[in-house]
C-alpha positions in Angstrom: -10.5 -21.1 -11.0 -8.4 -21.5 -7.9 -5.0 -20.0 -8.7 -3.8 -18.7 -5.2 -2.9 -21.9 -3.4 -2.2 -22.1 0.3 1.2 -23.5 1.2 -0.6 -26.4 2.8 -1.5 -27.6 -0.7 2.1 -28.5 -1.1 3.7 -29.1 2.4 2.3 -29.6 5.9 2.3 -26.6 8.1 4.4 -28.5 10.7 7.0 -29.5 8.1 10.4 -28.4 9.3 12.4 -26.3 6.8 16.0 -25.7 7.7 16.9 -22.0 7.3 19.6 -21.5 4.8 21.0 -19.0 2.3 19.2 -18.9 -1.0 20.6 -21.3 -3.6 20.0 -19.0 -6.5 18.9 -15.4 -7.3 16.8 -14.3 -10.2 18.3 -10.9 -10.8 18.5 -8.1 -13.3 19.5 -4.4 -13.6 16.7 -1.9 -13.2 16.4 0.0 -16.5 15.8 3.3 -14.7 18.2 3.2 -11.7 20.8 0.7 -12.7 20.2 -1.1 -9.4 20.7 -4.8 -9.3 17.3 -6.3 -8.3 17.2 -9.8 -6.8 14.5 -12.4 -6.1 15.8 -15.6 -4.3 15.1 -19.3 -4.7 14.9 -20.3 -1.0 14.7 -23.6 0.8 11.0 -23.1 1.3 10.4 -22.4 -2.4 12.4 -25.6 -3.3 10.3 -27.6 -0.8 7.1 -26.4 -2.4 8.6 -27.2 -5.9 9.5 -30.7 -4.8 6.0 -31.2 -3.6 4.7 -30.0 -7.0 7.0 -32.5 -8.7 5.3 -35.3 -6.7 1.9 -34.1 -7.8 3.1 -34.1 -11.4 4.5 -37.6 -11.0 1.1 -38.8 -9.8 -0.7 -37.1 -12.7 0.3 -39.1 -15.9 -0.7 -36.4 -18.4 1.7 -33.9 -16.8 4.6 -36.4 -16.3 4.8 -37.4 -20.0 5.3 -33.9 -21.5 8.7 -32.4 -20.8 8.7 -28.7 -20.0 9.7 -26.1 -17.4 7.4 -25.6 -14.4 7.7 -22.9 -11.8 6.2 -21.7 -8.4 6.2 -18.3 -6.9 5.7 -17.7 -3.2 3.7 -14.5 -2.8 2.4 -12.4 0.1 -1.2 -11.0 -0.2 -2.1 -7.5 0.9 -3.4 -8.9 4.2 0.1 -10.5 4.8 -1.1 -14.1 4.1 1.2 -16.3 2.1 0.1 -18.1 -1.1 1.7 -20.0 -4.0 1.0 -19.6 -7.7 2.3 -22.0 -10.3 3.0 -21.9 -14.0 4.1 -24.0 -17.0 6.1 -22.9 -20.0 4.4 -22.6 -23.4 1.3 -24.7 -23.8 0.1 -27.8 -22.0 -1.2 -30.3 -24.7 -2.1 -27.3 -26.9 -3.9 -25.4 -24.1 -2.8 -22.1 -22.5 -5.5 -22.2 -19.8 -5.4 -25.1 -17.3 -7.3 -25.3 -14.0 -5.1 -24.2 -11.1 -2.4 -22.6 -13.1 -1.9 -18.9 -13.9 -3.0 -17.8 -17.3 -0.6 -16.7 -20.1 0.7 -13.2 -20.4 -2.0 -11.0 -22.3 -1.4 -10.8 -26.0 -2.0 -14.3 -27.2 -5.7 -13.7 -27.5 -5.2 -10.6 -29.5 -3.4 -12.6 -32.2 -5.4 -15.9 -31.6 -7.0 -15.9 -35.1 -3.7 -15.0 -36.8 -1.9 -17.6 -34.7 -4.5 -20.3 -35.7 -4.2 -19.5 -39.4 -0.4 -19.3 -39.2 -0.1 -22.6 -37.3 -2.4 -24.2 -39.9 -0.2 -22.9 -42.7 2.9 -24.1 -40.9 1.4 -27.6 -40.5 0.5 -27.7 -44.2 4.1 -26.7 -45.1 5.4 -29.3 -42.7 3.3 -32.0 -44.3 4.4 -30.9 -47.8 8.1 -31.0 -46.8 7.6 -34.5 -45.4 5.9 -35.7 -48.6 8.7 -34.2 -50.7 11.3 -35.9 -48.6 9.5 -39.2 -49.3 9.1 -39.0 -53.1 9.6 -42.4 -54.8 12.3 -41.0 -57.1 14.7 -40.8 -54.1 14.5 -44.5 -53.4 14.6 -45.4 -57.1 17.6 -43.2 -57.6 19.4 -44.8 -54.6 18.6 -48.3 -55.7 19.7 -47.8 -59.3 22.8 -45.8 -58.2 23.8 -48.7 -55.9 23.3 -51.2 -58.8 25.4 -49.3 -61.2 28.1 -48.7 -58.6 28.2 -52.5 -58.0 28.3 -53.2 -61.7 31.1 -50.7 -62.3 33.0 -52.1 -59.3 32.7 -55.6 -60.7 33.8 -54.7 -64.2 36.6 -52.6 -62.8 37.9 -55.7 -61.0 37.6 -57.8 -64.2 39.4 -55.2 -66.3 42.1 -54.9 -63.7 42.8 -58.6 -63.8 42.7 -58.5 -67.7 45.2 -55.7 -67.7 47.6 -57.8 -65.5 47.1 -60.8 -67.9 47.9 -58.6 -71.0 51.0 -57.3 -69.4 52.2 -60.8 -68.8 51.3 -61.8 -72.4 53.2 -58.9 -73.8 56.4 -59.9 -71.9 56.1 -63.5 -73.3 55.3 -62.4 -76.8 58.3 -60.1 -76.9 60.5 -63.1 -76.0 59.1 -65.5 -78.7 58.0 -63.2 -81.5 59.5 -60.4 -83.5 58.8 -58.3 -86.5 55.4 -58.2 -88.1 54.1 -61.2 -86.0 54.9 -59.4 -82.7 53.3 -56.2 -84.0 50.0 -58.1 -84.9 49.9 -59.9 -81.5 50.4 -56.7 -79.5 47.7 -54.9 -81.6 45.3 -57.7 -80.6 46.0 -57.0 -76.9 45.6 -53.2 -77.4 42.3 -53.8 -79.2 41.2 -55.9 -76.2 42.1 -53.0 -73.8 40.2 -50.5 -76.0 37.1 -52.7 -76.1 37.1 -52.9 -72.3 37.3 -49.1 -72.1 34.3 -48.8 -74.5 32.4 -51.3 -72.3 33.1 -49.2 -69.2 32.1 -45.9 -70.9 28.9 -47.5 -72.1 27.9 -48.5 -68.6 28.6 -45.0 -67.4 26.5 -43.6 -70.3 23.6 -45.8 -69.4 24.0 -44.9 -65.8 23.9 -41.2 -66.6 20.9 -41.7 -69.0 18.9 -43.4 -66.2 20.0 -41.4 -63.2 20.1 -37.9 -64.7 16.3 -37.5 -64.9 15.9 -38.7 -61.4 18.6 -36.3 -60.2 16.8 -33.4 -61.8 13.5 -34.4 -60.2 15.3 -34.7 -56.8 17.2 -31.4 -57.2 13.9 -29.6 -58.1 12.3 -31.2 -55.1 15.1 -30.1 -52.8 14.9 -26.6 -54.1 11.2 -26.6 -53.3 11.9 -27.9 -49.7 14.4 -25.1 -49.2 11.8 -22.6 -50.4 9.2 -24.1 -48.0 11.6 -24.0 -45.1 12.4 -20.4 -45.8 8.7 -19.7 -46.1 8.1 -21.5 -42.8 10.8 -19.5 -41.1 9.4 -16.2 -42.4 5.9 -17.1 -41.3 7.1 -18.1 -37.8 9.2 -14.9 -37.5 6.2 -12.8 -38.7 3.9 -14.4 -36.2 6.5 -14.1 -33.4 6.9 -10.4 -34.2 3.2 -9.8 -34.1 2.8 -11.7 -30.9 5.7 -9.9 -29.2 4.2 -6.6 -30.3 0.9 -7.7 -28.7 2.4 -9.3 -25.6 2.5 -6.8 -22.8 4.5 -7.3 -19.6 3.9 -5.3 -16.4 6.4 -4.8 -13.6 6.0 -3.9 -9.9 6.2 -0.2 -10.7 3.1 -0.5 -12.7 4.9 0.1 -16.0 3.7 -2.0 -19.0 5.8 -2.6 -22.2 5.5 -5.0 -25.1 8.1 -7.6 -25.7 9.0 -5.8 -28.9 9.6 -2.6 -26.9 11.7 -4.4 -24.3 13.8 -6.3 -26.9 13.8 -4.2 -30.1 16.7 -6.2 -31.4 14.6 -9.3 -31.7 13.6 -12.1 -29.4 13.9 -15.9 -29.6 10.8 -18.0 -30.1 9.0 -18.6 -26.9 10.0 -15.4 -25.2 7.3 -14.4 -22.8 5.9 -17.9 -22.4 8.5 -19.1 -19.9 7.5 -19.6 -16.2 9.4 -16.7 -14.7 7.9 -13.9 -16.8 4.4 -15.4 -16.5 4.7 -15.7 -12.7 6.1 -12.2 -12.2 3.7 -10.5 -14.6 0.7 -12.2 -12.8 2.0 -11.1 -9.4 2.6 -7.5 -10.5 -0.9 -7.2 -12.1 -2.7 -8.8 -9.1 -1.2 -7.0 -6.2 0.9 -9.9 -5.0 4.4 -9.4 -3.4 6.9 -12.1 -4.5 9.0 -13.6 -1.8 10.8 -16.5 -3.6 10.6 -18.4 -6.9 11.8 -21.8 -8.1 11.8 -23.3 -11.6 12.4 -26.9 -12.6 12.3 -29.2 -15.6 9.9 -32.2 -15.5 9.3 -35.0 -18.0 11.0 -36.0 -21.2 14.2 -34.1 -21.7 15.4 -35.3 -25.2 14.8 -32.0 -26.9 16.0 -29.5 -24.2 18.7 -31.7 -22.8 17.6 -31.0 -19.3 17.3 -33.3 -16.3 13.8 -34.1 -15.0 13.5 -32.9 -11.4 16.5 -30.5 -11.5 16.2 -26.7 -10.7 17.2 -24.2 -13.3 17.7 -20.5 -13.3 16.4 -17.9 -15.8 17.2 -19.0 -19.4 19.9 -16.8 -20.8 18.2 -16.0 -24.2 14.5 -15.6 -23.3 14.1 -14.8 -19.6 17.3 -13.2 -18.3 17.0 -10.1 -20.6 13.6 -9.4 -19.1 14.5 -9.8 -15.4 15.6 -6.2 -14.7 12.3 -4.8 -16.1 10.1 -7.5 -14.5 11.6 -6.9 -11.0 11.5 -3.1 -11.2 9.5 -1.7 -8.4 9.7 -4.9 -6.4 10.3 -4.2 -2.7 10.9 -7.2 -0.6 9.7 -5.3 2.5 13.2 -5.3 4.0 13.4 -4.1 7.6 14.6 -0.5 8.0 18.3 -0.5 8.5 19.2 2.2 11.0 22.9 1.4 11.4 25.4 -0.8 9.5 29.2 -1.4 9.4 31.3 -4.3 8.4 30.6 -6.2 11.6 27.0 -5.6 12.5 23.5 -4.3 11.4 20.8 -2.7 13.5 17.3 -2.7 12.1 14.0 -1.1 13.1 11.8 -4.3 13.2 8.1 -3.9 12.4 5.4 -5.3 14.6 4.1 -8.8 13.4 7.5 -9.9 12.0 9.6 -12.6 13.6 13.1 -11.8 14.5 14.4 -15.2 13.2 12.8 -18.0 11.2 10.6 -20.4 13.1 10.8 -24.2 13.0 7.9 -24.7 10.7 7.1 -23.9 7.1 4.4 -21.4 7.9 6.6 -19.2 10.0 9.8 -18.8 7.9 9.3 -15.1 7.2 11.5 -13.0 9.6 14.0 -10.2 9.8 16.9 -12.7 9.3 15.3 -14.4 6.3 14.4 -11.1 4.6 17.9 -9.7 5.1 19.2 -13.0 3.8 17.7 -12.0 0.5 20.2 -9.2 0.4 23.3 -10.4 2.2 25.1 -13.4 0.7 26.9 -14.1 4.0 26.1 -15.4 7.5 24.1 -13.0 9.6 23.0 -13.8 13.2 20.5 -12.1 15.5 22.3 -11.2 18.7 19.0 -11.0 20.6 15.3 -11.2 19.8 12.2 -9.2 20.0 8.8 -10.7 20.3 7.0 -11.1 17.0 4.4 -8.4 18.0 7.0 -6.0 19.4 8.6 -3.4 17.1 11.9 -1.6 17.5 15.7 -2.0 17.4 17.1 -5.4 16.7 20.9 -6.0 16.6 22.4 -8.5 14.1 26.0 -9.7 13.8 27.7 -10.3 10.4 30.2 -12.9 11.9 30.4 -15.3 14.8 33.1 -13.4 16.6 31.0 -10.2 16.7 28.0 -12.3 17.7 29.9 -13.8 20.6 31.2 -10.5 21.8 27.8 -8.8 21.8 26.0 -11.8 23.2 28.4 -11.6 26.2 27.3 -8.0 26.8 23.7 -9.1 26.8 24.4 -12.0 29.2 26.4 -9.6 31.5 23.6 -7.1 31.4 25.9 -4.4 29.9 23.4 -3.5 27.2 21.1 -0.6 28.0 17.6 -1.0 26.5 14.6 1.4 26.6 11.1 0.4 25.6 8.0 2.6 25.1 4.5 1.2 25.6 0.9 2.2 26.2 -0.9 0.4 29.0 -4.6 0.1 29.6 -5.2 2.2 32.7 -3.9 5.1 34.8 -1.0 4.7 37.2 -0.9 6.4 40.5 2.9 6.5 40.7 5.2 8.0 38.1 8.2 5.6 38.4 9.4 2.5 40.1 10.8 -1.1 39.8 9.1 -4.4 39.2 11.0 -7.5 40.6 9.0 -10.6 39.8 10.6 -14.0 38.8 9.2 -15.4 35.6 8.7 -19.1 34.6 7.7 -20.4 31.2 5.0 -23.0 31.5 6.1 -25.9 29.1 2.4 -26.8 28.6 1.4 -23.3 27.6 4.2 -22.0 25.4 5.2 -19.2 24.9 3.1 -18.0 27.9 5.1 -16.8 30.9 3.9 -16.4 34.4 5.2 -15.1 37.8 6.4 -18.0 39.9 8.2 -17.3 43.1 9.6 -20.8 43.4 10.5 -21.8 39.8 10.8 -18.4 38.2 14.1 -16.7 37.1 14.9 -13.3 38.5 13.4 -10.6 36.4 13.8 -6.8 37.0 12.2 -3.9 35.2 12.3 -0.2 35.8 9.5 2.0 34.6 8.7 5.7 34.2 5.4 7.3 33.2 5.8 9.6 30.1 2.2 10.8 30.0 -1.5 10.1 30.4 -3.6 9.6 27.2 -7.3 9.4 28.3 -7.8 6.0 29.9 -4.4 4.9 28.8 -0.8 5.6 30.1 2.3 6.0 28.0 5.2 4.5 29.8 8.9 3.9 29.5 10.3 0.5 30.4 14.0 -0.3 31.1 14.5 -4.0 31.4 17.5 -4.9 33.5 17.1 -8.6 32.7 16.0 -10.1 29.4 13.4 -12.7 30.1 10.8 -13.8 27.5 7.7 -11.5 27.6 9.3 -9.8 30.7 7.7 -6.4 30.1 4.3 -7.8 29.1 4.0 -10.0 32.2 5.4 -7.3 34.6 2.8 -4.9 33.2 -0.2 -7.4 33.2 0.4 -9.2 36.6 -1.4 -7.7 39.6 1.9 -7.8 41.6 3.4 -5.6 38.9 1.5 -2.8 37.3 -1.7 -4.7 37.0 -2.4 -3.1 33.6 -1.9 -4.9 30.3 0.0 -3.5 27.4 -2.5 -2.3 24.8 -3.0 -5.0 22.1 -1.5 -7.8 24.3 -4.1 -10.5 23.6 -1.9 -13.3 25.0 -2.1 -11.7 28.5 -5.7 -10.7 28.4 -6.1 -7.4 26.6 -9.5 -7.5 24.9 -9.2 -4.2 23.1 -9.6 -4.5 19.3 -6.4 -2.8 18.0 -4.1 -3.6 15.1 -0.9 -4.3 17.0 0.9 -4.7 20.3 1.8 -1.2 21.7 5.3 -2.1 22.7 8.4 -0.6 21.0 12.1 -1.1 21.6 13.0 2.6 21.3 16.7 2.8 22.4 19.7 0.5 22.5 23.2 1.3 23.9 26.2 -1.0 23.7 29.9 -1.1 23.5 31.1 -1.8 19.9 34.0 -4.3 20.3 35.7 -3.5 17.0 35.2 0.3 17.0 36.0 0.4 20.8 33.3 2.9 21.6 29.8 3.0 22.9 27.0 3.3 20.3 23.6 4.7 21.2 20.8 3.9 18.8 17.3 5.4 18.9 14.3 5.1 16.6 11.0 7.0 16.7 8.0 5.3 18.4 5.4 4.5 15.7 2.4 5.0 18.0 
């Protein structure tokens, strides 16, 4: 079963994703440290999710069942990026579906009990439906309506009769007197009493007919209440047993049952939502989460959600688990060696871009990773090659960025690099002054070109010899792309390539480029003093 999907299954590798701040963070407090842990929903994650929506739209069985879906962008141990996807609950009664991650362990342990309980619940459901449909309910309603109409009709008749009797009394009192008046009024009174008896007889018949039906219906309703309570208790019992069996694992390797995590009780469906399923799977399979996105797709009449809309962790079922699930998660943030309210300096690792690239496959960078932490604009003041490690300066606002950029442009920044080159130098120090030109047909390759090249000046000093290699210190006085790499490799420079520089012809099989930005000195425009930053060379 293919669960680890390449990004190309969702978006083309040349699709342009505009870098932006995350639109949402899955977050929770670490139970051990109290630290707020965060996992973003990034533009790339949303682009992958939108592609999944299209796939769901084209697949009719998926599109007709409304539920939450989610994707998690993960990094494999070999640094490759993959996507895993999940659906909440069951899909047409199935927990295992090709291409989707499996449910959290625990369901199988109570599978027999779950099957039996679900069968009991279905039997109770059918009995409730049958009890709600007993014929006595309709008979009662029909007869009740008939008696109501009859009583209404006779009430109108009696009302008119009463008015007529009142008028007759007034006339009789004008034309009769004595015993004659008394006899006439008694006749009217007897007529009124007879109508009262007639009304009471109708109500007596109504009660005689409807009372047995009412008793049957009341007994049925009591049975329905009992069945509903029984159904509730069965569901609660099953949920408790399932939550005791469900075991969640976080990125610290700690495993706890849902019952242990939420001893006060959990709503139905806890542990079956997308976010816990995705994070548990990543934690138990050595995958490093980078970004996650959840959305609703399909019919939304029950959950009152909009198909195609993104949603965060649900407050009742998922949010209480986030702190535990994210515990131990390290987003592999660059090492911060200096920070104040205006700027950040990091020690960038080899193989990591300084800023996001234009395409979906090269979004991972120092800036994007720090963007997971800083909910504000951050800008790289300069750049280091992807394969070069060392100090990278980042501004927290455009004013600081502009001030520091001017220092780079005016060559007021002092930079020191350390490298290992493939060969032995006969001189201990010197300068390389070779103009560089970027060939537009062979980007990012740079070459020495005396006519079209831009002035490029590098100072170097030998630190020591290491067998067939030489450890060397570079001080670039200009900041051209690949300046140190070309000045080292070109015959008119050192004529010796930097170890690991495959782009410029080093054929040695090594794990990285042996070039490190070791020192950086600059004038801090806000603190009004010079800062000198230095990090240890990792090779």
